[in-house]
C-alpha positions in Angstrom: 127.5 35.0 69.1 125.4 31.8 67.0 125.6 32.7 63.8 128.8 34.6 64.3 130.0 30.9 64.7 128.5 29.6 61.7 129.4 32.1 59.8 132.9 30.9 60.5 132.6 27.2 60.5 130.8 27.1 57.2 135.0 29.3 56.3 136.4 26.2 57.6 134.1 24.2 55.7 134.9 25.3 52.4 138.4 25.4 53.2 138.3 22.1 54.2 136.6 21.0 51.0 139.4 23.3 48.2 142.3 21.1 50.9 140.4 17.7 50.4 140.4 18.7 46.3 143.5 19.8 46.5 144.9 16.8 48.0 143.6 14.6 45.6 144.7 16.0 42.9 148.0 15.9 43.5 150.1 12.1 42.8 149.7 10.4 45.0 147.2 11.4 47.1 148.0 10.7 50.3 144.8 8.4 51.7 145.4 9.1 55.3 145.0 12.7 55.0 142.5 12.4 52.3 141.1 10.7 55.5 141.6 13.4 57.9 140.3 15.9 55.8 137.2 14.4 55.1 136.5 14.0 58.6 136.9 17.2 59.9 135.1 18.6 57.8 132.2 15.9 58.8 133.1 16.8 63.1 132.4 21.0 61.2 129.2 19.9 59.9 127.7 18.3 62.7 127.9 21.5 64.8 126.6 23.7 62.1 124.0 21.5 62.7 124.1 21.9 66.6 124.2 25.5 66.3 121.1 25.7 63.5 119.1 23.1 66.0 119.9 25.7 69.1 118.5 28.7 67.1 115.6 26.7 66.2 114.8 26.1 69.5 115.7 29.4 70.5 113.3 31.2 68.4 110.2 28.1 68.5 110.7 29.3 72.8 110.3 33.2 71.4 107.5 32.8 69.3 105.6 30.2 72.3 
């Protein structure tokens, strides 16, 4: 389950990166919209890191 969640979050992260690039290409760029996308991207990056830490903790417990 965590690996599927990570894969989903990584796809969402990539989508947000594309949305940010698209928004920055628009003239004039909507700074508030770009900031919102970047904020959501940071939240997803944090969630991905959390899942990776969870998996690593689980693996360590299984080894010991």
